[in-house]
MIZA-88516 format. One record per atom (N, C-alpha, C): z, x, y; residue in three letters. Coordinates in pm, whole numbers, padded with zeros to 5 digits, always signed. Layout:
<pts>
ZXYala;...
</pts>
This chain:
<pts>
-02431+01874+04180met;-02477+02016+04230met;-02547+02121+04174met;-02660+02148+04217glu;-02725+02231+04134glu;-02695+02386+04087glu;-02727+02425+03976thr;-02679+02551+03971thr;-02771+02654+03987thr;-02679+02809+03959ala;-02822+02881+03945ala;-02948+02880+03877ala;-02930+02823+03776ala;-02997+02828+03647ala;-03106+02706+03683ala;-03101+02613+03750thr;-03158+02550+03854thr;-03274+02540+03940thr;-03231+02661+04038leu;-03261+02684+04154leu;-03391+02647+04207leu;-03408+02545+04267pro;-03537+02563+04304pro;-03622+02630+04399pro;-03694+02605+04448pro;-03793+02715+04536pro;-03752+02657+04674pro;-03629+02577+04717tyr;-03583+02601+04813tyr;-03496+02706+04863tyr;-03502+02832+04793trp;-03423+02937+04852trp;-03263+02895+04833trp;-03213+02854+04784arg;-03072+02843+04814arg;-03044+02955+04870arg;-02903+02949+04927ser;-02826+03058+05021ser;-02763+03108+04894ser;-02762+03236+04917met;-02681+03326+04808met;-02541+03334+04828met;-02518+03283+04911asn;-02342+03298+04937asn;-02217+03161+04869asn;-02349+03128+04824gly;-02220+02991+04703gly;-02232+02873+04767gly;-02304+02848+04871met;-02255+02706+04949met;-02366+02633+04877met;-02364+02490+04872ser;-02447+02406+04766ser;-02564+02340+04895ser;-02514+02356+04983glu;-02637+02354+05077glu;-02778+02384+05073glu;-02880+02335+05066arg;-03033+02401+05012arg;-03110+02419+05133arg;-03179+02533+05134leu;-03301+02498+05279leu;-03427+02489+05191leu;-03452+02374+05256ile;-03566+02325+05226ile;-03686+02399+05268ile;-03778+02445+05112val;-03882+02476+05178val;-03998+02417+05283val;-04023+02518+05371arg;-04044+02457+05488arg;-04190+02466+05530arg;-04250+02350+05591glu;-04383+02353+05611glu;-04392+02305+05724glu;-04508+02356+05846his;-04487+02290+05970his;-04627+02391+05980his;-04706+02336+06085met;-04807+02429+06194met;-04786+02548+06239met;-04753+02645+06174cys;-04770+02800+06254cys;-04774+02777+06397cys;-04631+02728+06429arg;-04563+02689+06600arg;-04702+02592+06642arg;-04761+02543+06541met;-04893+02439+06606met;-04963+02552+06750met;-05000+02653+06644arg;-05054+02785+06792arg;-05171+02721+06831arg;-05162+02748+06986asn;-05320+02714+07031asn;-05388+02565+07010asn;-05362+02444+06987phe;-05468+02418+07011phe;-05430+02312+07094phe;-05549+02199+07100leu;-05506+02103+07205leu;-05569+01947+07133leu;-05520+01855+07201pro;-05538+01716+07143pro;-05695+01665+07201pro;-05743+01599+07129his;-05904+01569+07115his;-05937+01428+07186his;-05837+01422+07252ala;-05896+01277+07365ala;-05816+01259+07462ala;-05784+01331+07580thr;-05694+01307+07680thr;-05785+01325+07779thr;-05751+01236+07900leu;-05791+01268+08017leu;-05882+01397+08070leu;-05871+01476+08018phe;-05960+01630+08098phe;-06074+01629+07945phe;-06022+01561+07852ala;-06147+01549+07746ala;-06144+01704+07671ala;-06025+01739+07674phe;-05961+01910+07597phe;-06046+01858+07475phe;-06096+01999+07410ala;-06127+01986+07234ala;-05995+02044+07150ala;-06028+01988+07069thr;-05900+02013+06945thr;-05935+02123+06881thr;-05843+02193+06844leu;-05830+02312+06798leu;-05742+02339+06711leu;-05678+02227+06594leu;-05572+02239+06532leu;-05569+02324+06464leu;-05397+02349+06480ala;-05376+02481+06341ala;-05345+02438+06235ala;-05341+02531+06148ala;-05320+02469+06028ala;-05216+02619+05957ala;-05114+02646+05960cys;-05076+02749+05970cys;-04887+02738+05909cys;-04856+02849+05885asn;-04700+02820+05831asn;-04635+02943+05901asn;-04508+02924+05968thr;-04387+03058+06005thr;-04319+02955+05999thr;-04202+03007+06060ala;-04082+02975+06009ala;-04032+02822+06094ala;-03944+02762+06062gly;-03886+02622+06138gly;-03896+02544+06023gly;-03825+02409+06055val;-03761+02305+05978val;-03857+02279+05868val;-04011+02258+05905tyr;-04090+02264+05778tyr;-04134+02392+05721tyr;-04137+02485+05779asp;-04202+02609+05763asp;-04156+02687+05596asp;-04214+02814+05593asp;-04179+02859+05467asp;-04028+02942+05522asp;-03919+02983+05428val;-03795+02984+05404val;-03771+03124+05522val;-03704+03148+05593pro;-03740+03261+05749pro;-03671+03356+05621pro;-03694+03523+05684val;-03647+03626+05597val;-03478+03637+05656val;-03423+03627+05545asn;-03287+03678+05550asn;-03247+03761+05479asn;-03238+03929+05607lys;-03201+04056+05544lys;-03100+04107+05429lys;-02996+04010+05469ser;-02855+04000+05426ser;-02869+03983+05272ser;-02989+03889+05223ala;-02959+03828+05061ala;-03025+03989+05015ala;-03095+04106+05069gly;-03120+04136+04958gly;-03040+04291+04998gly;-02928+04284+05102ser;-02836+04393+05058ser;-02785+04468+04972ser;-02751+04574+04965ser;-02739+04665+04870ser;-02594+04600+04762ser;-02509+04555+04880thr;-02439+04509+04807thr;-02439+04371+04711thr;-02532+04296+04773asn;-02560+04163+04693asn;-02666+04180+04580asn;-02812+04297+04576ile;-02855+04290+04491ile;-02788+04380+04388ile;-02676+04488+04405ala;-02589+04577+04300ala;-02532+04431+04217ala;-02473+04340+04297ser;-02386+04225+04205ser;-02511+04148+04145ser;-02612+04123+04183leu;-02741+04074+04092leu;-02754+04131+03980leu;-02793+04273+03984thr;-02837+04364+03895thr;-02748+04399+03802thr;-02613+04396+03819ala;-02491+04403+03722ala;-02500+04296+03619ala;-02532+04165+03676val;-02533+04037+03578val;-02648+04023+03480val;-02794+04130+03571ile;-02917+04125+03481ile;-02850+04227+03355ile;-02798+04341+03382glu;-02731+04473+03326glu;-02631+04373+03198glu;-02576+04328+03235ser;-02436+04249+03141ser;-02549+04157+03035ser;-02682+04119+03041asn;-02745+04009+02973asn;-02859+04040+02994asn;-02956+04146+02941pro;-03085+04160+02990pro;-03211+04069+02960pro;-03171+03964+02876ser;-03228+03873+02795ser;-03232+03713+02895ser;-03131+03746+03031asp;-03121+03621+03056asp;-03217+03565+03193asp;-03295+03483+03152ala;-03430+03471+03258ala;-03359+03422+03377ala;-03271+03294+03413thr;-03198+03311+03542thr;-03163+03393+03613thr;-03131+03508+03556ala;-03055+03625+03641ala;-03173+03684+03725ala;-03242+03726+03621tyr;-03384+03782+03677tyr;-03441+03673+03813tyr;-03433+03533+03777ser;-03487+03438+03873ser;-03430+03452+04025ser;-03273+03477+03993thr;-03175+03455+04116thr;-03222+03572+04186thr;-03215+03714+04122arg;-03255+03809+04189arg;-03363+03819+04270arg;-03465+03766+04212gly;-03578+03737+04255gly;-03587+03627+04372gly;-03484+03568+04368ile;-03490+03440+04488ile;-03415+03589+04577ile;-03325+03682+04560ala;-03252+03702+04710ala;-03331+03806+04745ala;-03422+03839+04703tyr;-03543+03950+04706tyr;-03602+03864+04822tyr;-03687+03737+04762gly;-03758+03682+04839gly;-03674+03628+04974gly;-03591+03598+04980gln;-03472+03593+05117gln;-03522+03715+05184gln;-03488+03812+05121ala;-03479+03932+05212ala;-03631+03964+05273ala;-03744+03938+05228gly;-03865+03946+05269gly;-03923+04089+05168gly;-03851+04105+05067lys;-03901+04240+04937lys;-03968+04145+04853lys;-04121+04141+04901leu;-04211+04020+04822leu;-04200+04060+04701leu;-04282+04223+04695asp;-04304+04248+04580asp;-04184+04263+04463asp;-04078+04332+04518gln;-03942+04297+04431gln;-03934+04174+04348gln;-03952+04058+04456ala;-03918+03924+04411ala;-04063+03896+04261ala;-04162+03947+04288ile;-04246+03895+04226ile;-04233+03978+04074ile;-04207+04088+04088glu;-04114+04155+03939glu;-04019+04100+03878glu;-03949+04018+03943asp;-03815+03964+03904asp;-03918+03843+03832asp;-03966+03754+03901phe;-03995+03599+03871phe;-04080+03675+03736phe;-04171+03759+03750asn;-04245+03787+03615asn;-04181+03829+03483asn;-04086+03880+03565arg;-03995+03886+03414arg;-03915+03813+03329arg;-03857+03658+03467ala;-03819+03563+03413ala;-03921+03488+03339ala;-04041+03474+03414leu;-04103+03387+03334leu;-04178+03454+03142leu;-04141+03597+03150gln;-04157+03622+02998gln;-04058+03582+02933gln;-03937+03570+02961leu;-03824+03510+02901leu;-03813+03408+02916leu;-03841+03337+02982asn;-03862+03182+02958asn;-03989+03091+03046asn;-04098+03093+02967pro;-04221+03077+03039pro;-04231+02931+03084pro;-04125+02830+03003gln;-04125+02674+03077gln;-04034+02657+03204gln;-03976+02766+03277ser;-03919+02743+03406ser;-04031+02699+03516ser;-04044+02573+03522tyr;-04130+02532+03624tyr;-04058+02563+03786tyr;-03951+02575+03747gln;-03823+02622+03899gln;-03925+02750+03956gln;-03945+02855+03842thr;-04010+02955+03849thr;-04133+03007+03917thr;-04192+02919+03874tyr;-04369+02925+03883tyr;-04365+02895+04038tyr;-04302+02754+04079ala;-04285+02718+04197ala;-04225+02847+04349ala;-04102+02914+04276asn;-04091+03013+04371asn;-04184+03151+04384asn;-04217+03191+04235arg;-04326+03278+04260arg;-04440+03228+04360arg;-04462+03117+04313ala;-04592+03028+04443ala;-04559+03063+04563ala;-04412+03055+04619leu;-04385+03056+04757leu;-04391+03217+04818leu;-04390+03295+04689val;-04398+03444+04743val;-04510+03478+04747val;-04607+03453+04652tyr;-04766+03445+04666tyr;-04803+03418+04842tyr;-04762+03289+04823arg;-04825+03231+04950arg;-04743+03292+05100arg;-04693+03377+05071arg;-04599+03499+05211arg;-04687+03573+05186arg;-04782+03619+05066gln;-04850+03721+05062gln;-05018+03700+05084gln;-05020+03609+05131gly;-05166+03556+05165gly;-05232+03535+05045gly;-05171+03538+04884lys;-05197+03488+04766lys;-05253+03338+04768lys;-05333+03293+04828asn;-05339+03150+04808asn;-05365+03099+04644asn;-05473+03185+04604asp;-05494+03120+04474asp;-05411+03135+04374asp;-05349+03249+04342leu;-05247+03251+04262leu;-05116+03157+04306leu;-05089+03132+04421ala;-04996+03053+04476ala;-05031+02901+04406ala;-05161+02828+04423val;-05208+02745+04375val;-05181+02755+04233val;-05215+02846+04194ser;-05238+02829+04020ser;-05050+02820+03972ser;-05010+02908+04025asp;-04844+02845+03954asp;-04783+02731+04050asp;-04806+02676+04120tyr;-04759+02538+04176tyr;-04815+02431+04025tyr;-04930+02462+03997thr;-05025+02365+03911thr;-04917+02368+03765thr;-04922+02548+03737arg;-04840+02537+03594arg;-04710+02446+03617arg;-04613+02468+03740ala;-04498+02410+03711ala;-04550+02257+03744ala;-04667+02181+03811ile;-04682+02070+03757ile;-04716+02017+03607ile;-04790+02078+03512asn;-04824+02060+03425asn;-04724+02053+03362asn;-04606+02154+03345ile;-04459+02144+03283ile;-04360+02022+03331ile;-04381+02019+03459lys;-04291+01875+03478lys;-04392+01809+03585lys;-04474+01687+03553pro;-04551+01647+03658pro;-04472+01576+03760pro;-04334+01522+03758asp;-04284+01494+03886asp;-04228+01549+03984asp;-04283+01689+03940tyr;-04175+01822+04046tyr;-04273+01815+04195tyr;-04183+01713+04278asp;-04232+01757+04407asp;-04248+01833+04472asp;-04141+01952+04489val;-04160+02027+04562val;-04266+02083+04535val;-04343+02116+04451ala;-04495+02220+04368ala;-04613+02112+04384ala;-04618+01975+04436tyr;-04690+01915+04513tyr;-04703+01942+04643tyr;-04591+01942+04733val;-04580+01968+04843val;-04657+02117+04885val;-04578+02212+04808gly;-04632+02333+04809gly;-04782+02333+04821gly;-04862+02262+04699arg;-04974+02297+04652arg;-05084+02226+04782arg;-05063+02100+04826gly;-05096+02027+04941gly;-05064+02083+05025gly;-04968+02179+05057asn;-05027+02229+05202asn;-05100+02371+05195asn;-05141+02394+05115ile;-05243+02504+05083ile;-05342+02436+05095ile;-05373+02319+04982tyr;-05510+02252+05009tyr;-05520+02257+05156tyr;-05421+02152+05231arg;-05469+02103+05369arg;-05479+02224+05463arg;-05433+02363+05469gln;-05491+02507+05538gln;-05599+02570+05478gln;-05670+02515+05429gln;-05780+02558+05352gln;-05895+02456+05394gln;-05836+02313+05440gly;-05933+02236+05472gly;-06015+02102+05370gly;-05912+02124+05279asn;-05961+02055+05157asn;-05836+01906+05113asn;-05883+01856+05240tyr;-05797+01763+05258tyr;-05770+01625+05140tyr;-05902+01629+05036asn;-05895+01522+04980asn;-05777+01564+04893asn;-05823+01697+04847ala;-05679+01721+04748ala;-05588+01753+04802ala;-05526+01781+04910ala;-05414+01775+05024ala;-05345+01651+04988ala;-05445+01534+05037leu;-05417+01407+05007leu;-05334+01368+04884leu;-05397+01399+04788ala;-05372+01336+04692ala;-05227+01403+04651ala;-05239+01518+04647asp;-05070+01574+04684asp;-04968+01510+04683asp;-05012+01442+04861phe;-04883+01434+04942phe;-04902+01276+04877phe;-04992+01213+04885asn;-04969+01057+04806asn;-04900+01054+04676asn;-04888+01119+04597ser;-04859+01124+04467ser;-04681+01168+04525ser;-04617+01251+04588val;-04522+01242+04613val;-04459+01104+04685val;-04530+01101+04791ile;-04474+00971+04844ile;-04501+00822+04766ile;-04549+00816+04667ala;-04538+00698+04557ala;-04482+00743+04468ala;-04409+00855+04448arg;-04259+00884+04337arg;-04163+00860+04468arg;-04148+00917+04585asp;-04005+00964+04650asp;-04061+00913+04792asp;-04049+00782+04861ser;-04086+00723+04992ser;-03977+00825+05099ser;-03924+00902+05038ser;-03755+00924+05129ser;-03804+01108+05168ser;-03919+01157+05092asp;-03953+01264+05141asp;-04020+01287+05280asp;-03948+01350+05358ala;-03976+01372+05511ala;-04139+01466+05488ala;-04072+01579+05426arg;-04223+01680+05450arg;-04311+01643+05394arg;-04328+01555+05265ala;-04486+01465+05253ala;-04578+01375+05318ala;-04459+01305+05435phe;-04516+01227+05526phe;-04581+01305+05631phe;-04473+01431+05707tyr;-04513+01475+05779tyr;-04649+01581+05804tyr;-04675+01634+05612asn;-04753+01713+05619asn;-04900+01608+05578asn;-04877+01490+05583arg;-04981+01400+05543arg;-04987+01354+05662arg;-04934+01379+05751gly;-04986+01314+05916gly;-05037+01423+05951gly;-05001+01568+05919leu;-05118+01655+06000leu;-05227+01648+05959leu;-05242+01578+05811ile;-05456+01568+05779ile;-05528+01450+05859ile;-05392+01349+05833tyr;-05474+01222+05964tyr;-05488+01295+06076tyr;-05384+01356+06154gln;-05459+01402+06328gln;-05552+01501+06249gln;-05582+01585+06201ala;-05684+01690+06207ala;-05829+01621+06166ala;-05831+01492+06112gln;-05932+01395+06116gln;-05966+01313+06197gln;-05871+01282+06320lys;-05853+01239+06435lys;-05812+01067+06416lys;-05766+01074+06317gln;-05718+00929+06277gln;-05557+00904+06317gln;-05539+00925+06471asp;-05402+00949+06543asp;-05323+00846+06496asp;-05334+00702+06451ser;-05297+00638+06467ser;-05155+00584+06333ser;-05272+00691+06244leu;-05222+00695+06090leu;-05149+00841+06134leu;-05157+00922+06175ala;-05084+01053+06208ala;-04949+00957+06271ala;-04985+00888+06378ile;-04840+00866+06458ile;-04725+00786+06343ile;-04780+00726+06259glu;-04715+00647+06176glu;-04659+00736+06073glu;-04708+00807+06014asp;-04626+00910+05931asp;-04555+01014+05989asp;-04572+01052+06142phe;-04495+01158+06208phe;-04340+01022+06188phe;-04374+00952+06227ala;-04239+00858+06242ala;-04165+00831+06135ala;-04215+00841+06032thr;-04129+00827+05929thr;-04092+00923+05885thr;-04140+01061+05870ala;-04050+01151+05902ala;-03958+01222+05980ala;-03960+01180+06120ile;-03869+01177+06175ile;-03721+01045+06140ile;-03791+00967+06100gly;-03663+00896+06053gly;-03619+00919+05953gly;-03708+00986+05846leu;-03598+01066+05757leu;-03542+01173+05792leu;-03594+01243+05873asn;-03523+01402+05962asn;-03539+01403+06072asn;-03459+01374+06127pro;-03456+01341+06313pro;-03429+01483+06378pro;-03322+01590+06321lys;-03315+01713+06323lys;-03414+01802+06368lys;-03557+01762+06247ala;-03631+01816+06258ala;-03717+01833+06413ala;-03778+01936+06440ser;-03879+01992+06576ser;-04009+01890+06565ser;-04067+01966+06463ala;-04201+01970+06416ala;-04260+01844+06394ala;-04196+01732+06359pro;-04297+01588+06329pro;-04263+01545+06505pro;-04155+01556+06553tyr;-04167+01541+06744tyr;-04281+01574+06775tyr;-04309+01710+06768ile;-04398+01781+06849ile;-04560+01766+06805ile;-04558+01746+06673ala;-04717+01678+06642ala;-04714+01500+06661ala;-04619+01423+06675arg;-04631+01285+06699arg;-04659+01296+06866arg;-04588+01397+06926gly;-04616+01402+07063gly;-04770+01461+07099gly;-04829+01500+07007ile;-04958+01570+07045ile;-05058+01481+07002ile;-05029+01357+06892ser;-05111+01257+06838ser;-05108+01132+06994ser;-04987+01116+07046tyr;-04968+01055+07181tyr;-05083+01073+07270tyr;-05051+01210+07312leu;-05182+01265+07398leu;-05288+01284+07378leu;-05316+01261+07228ala;-05488+01208+07199ala;-05514+01111+07198ala;-05423+01009+07222val;-05426+00839+07235val;-05412+00812+07361val;-05412+00903+07431asn;-05395+00852+07626asn;-05272+00788+07634asn;-05161+00813+07592asp;-05029+00807+07577asp;-04900+00937+07627asp;-04963+00933+07742pro;-04823+01021+07785pro;-04722+01000+07823pro;-04671+00912+07835asn;-04562+00871+07850asn;-04411+00864+07706asn;-04512+00842+07639ala;-04492+00858+07512ala;-04486+01000+07397ala;-04589+01043+07465ala;-04576+01211+07426ala;-04460+01279+07504ala;-04463+01274+07625phe;-04372+01302+07694phe;-04201+01295+07605phe;-04158+01154+07619glu;-04044+01165+07512glu;-04020+01244+07406glu;-04155+01244+07313asp;-04147+01333+07209asp;-04132+01493+07186asp;-04183+01501+07286leu;-04191+01678+07352leu;-04050+01729+07409leu;-04007+01607+07476ser;-03846+01647+07543ser;-03740+01653+07413ser;-03772+01576+07322met;-03697+01609+07227met;-03737+01717+07117met;-03809+01765+07151ala;-03843+01859+07042ala;-03821+02026+07136ala;-03802+01991+07247val;-03765+02098+07326val;-03644+02129+07322val;-03580+01991+07281asn;-03421+01994+07285asn;-03352+02019+07153asn;-03473+02030+07050leu;-03418+02056+06921leu;-03434+02215+06909leu;-03552+02274+06975asp;-03593+02430+06969asp;-03671+02470+07082asp;-03561+02515+07130arg;-03593+02552+07296arg;-03727+02693+07271arg;-03765+02696+07147glu;-03806+02855+07165glu;-03968+02824+07135glu;-03998+02669+07127ser;-04064+02616+07089ser;-04215+02645+07194ser;-04324+02774+07196ala;-04403+02747+07271ala;-04510+02638+07315ala;-04526+02614+07224ile;-04612+02500+07187ile;-04566+02395+07244ile;-04439+02342+07225ala;-04422+02222+07285ala;-04370+02198+07401ala;-04320+02306+07483trp;-04324+02303+07615trp;-04482+02293+07624trp;-04588+02365+07613ala;-04682+02374+07668ala;-04786+02227+07670ala;-04744+02145+07564asn;-04783+01988+07552asn;-04694+01913+07656asn;-04571+01932+07670arg;-04488+01870+07731arg;-04525+01930+07869arg;-04581+02008+07908gly;-04667+02007+08038gly;-04737+01909+08077gly;-04855+01969+07942leu;-04957+01849+07978leu;-04910+01730+07971leu;-04854+01666+07928ala;-04770+01547+07943ala;-04747+01506+08097ala;-04658+01626+08158leu;-04628+01578+08289leu;-04748+01565+08387leu;-04832+01668+08358glu;-04968+01666+08445glu;-05039+01578+08427glu;-05044+01489+08332leu;-05153+01355+08284leu;-05049+01251+08393leu;-04913+01271+08377leu;-04806+01192+08443leu;-04816+01209+08614leu;-04912+01277+08638gly;-04913+01314+08764gly;-04801+01384+08853gly;-04731+01486+08758lys;-04595+01580+08777lys;-04620+01670+08753lys;-04688+01754+08883pro;-04798+01874+08886pro;-04692+02028+08847pro;-04567+01964+08971lys;-04477+02109+08992lys;-04386+02106+08864lys;-04347+01998+08820asp;-04284+01975+08641asp;-04375+02027+08512asp;-04502+02012+08561ala;-04585+02081+08509ala;-04606+02208+08470ala;-04539+02258+08570arg;-04612+02409+08630arg;-04518+02462+08576arg;-04370+02417+08561arg;-04256+02464+08458arg;-04247+02496+08360arg;-04340+02365+08321asn;-04307+02387+08144asn;-04415+02524+08112asn;-04535+02485+08187tyr;-04618+02584+08185tyr;-04562+02719+08164tyr;-04502+02752+08243ser;-04437+02878+08273ser;-04355+02938+08199ser;-04244+02805+08121arg;-04168+02829+08001arg;-04240+02880+07875arg;-04355+02816+07866ala;-04456+02812+07744ala;-04517+02969+07728ala;-04542+03009+07860met;-04638+03164+07870met;-04539+03248+07841met;-04387+03223+07887ser;-04292+03319+07897ser;-04271+03371+07756ser;-04288+03227+07675leu;-04240+03235+07495leu;-04320+03331+07425leu;-04463+03229+07493asp;-04617+03298+07406asp;-04697+03329+07510asp;-04744+03436+07522asn;-04828+03469+07677asn;-04964+03446+07626asn;-05023+03427+07494ser;-05126+03411+07457ser;-05120+03237+07409ser;-05039+03154+07472asn;-05096+03028+07451asn;-05185+02943+07568asn;-05268+02890+07503lys;-05427+02861+07585lys;-05386+02720+07644lys;-05312+02653+07582ile;-05274+02537+07640ile;-05209+02529+07797ile;-05142+02636+07786ala;-05028+02681+07882ala;-05113+02737+08020ala;-05168+02856+07924arg;-05266+02901+08042arg;-05368+02851+08160arg;-05444+02784+08039glu;-05533+02688+08124glu;-05482+02569+08186glu;-05310+02511+08134gly;-05285+02439+08262gly;-05210+02508+08393gly;-05181+02630+08399leu;-05144+02704+08481leu;-05241+02715+08602leu;-05391+02749+08522gly;-05526+02751+08614gly;-05525+02644+08680gly;-05494+02485+08628arg;-05548+02396+08705arg;-05444+02331+08803arg;-05231+02383+08776val;-05189+02331+08853val;-05125+02449+08966val;-05165+02548+08930gly;-05136+02684+08997gly;-04987+02727+08970gly;-05007+02884+09016gln;-04907+02931+08959gln;-04798+02899+09031gln;-04781+02849+09133gly;-04667+02814+09217gly;-04616+02916+09327gly;
</pts>
């Protein structure tokens, strides 16, 4: 079990439990994009964002920043003000709570005390990402890699920034590096699949999403992504299966419901498609797939 001294940027829960929360990367609920090769010849609008989900940035946990928890962590710092780990641990709590400026301050102090802490660089990078400061995040991920060249967390984090920026060659280099060292990293396969999908290499994308699913079958994101690639290669049956699994895992995913509706529409089931489009619109009334789908099959 890792201790607080080696807390990585998985934002380990602050209640003492050993279960780690993976740094999550995913597509911005895969917002408002269409497959690029369906019977309707829809245009591709592939999203490259990150929000909460199994592969996304860690969700806000306000309780981690409660006055009681922060007071306890502050007491540790006051008793040993030269302990870099104490500052880093409080920084993680602030980060979990969404108090990003305070988190940065603590990580800065931790790095002053221990400039070789690659975990702290990666933790600070994640906060910079949440602040939209991607250049600073890339710099910190790179520093972490320079200190520990096999630190996969930093490669995945940096690779996702590159992917979101459209720098696919650099992103692929990072994800391939992780996969070469650790063929069990679901995040690397998933995110490499997103690149292949964006490049319209859907057969390769489907293979990577399948690997990610095999490694982490409880995550909805790879099912959604693979379902969309199946739509792109005109296989609505396979798409429907994946997107059905996705909505079972995440009932609040508008993009999963919308694309499931599209699969049903392609399968000649307009009434079922309408119900799925309507569900998607109830979750996100700006969802373009659902809105246009309802325009085709009718409001009922």
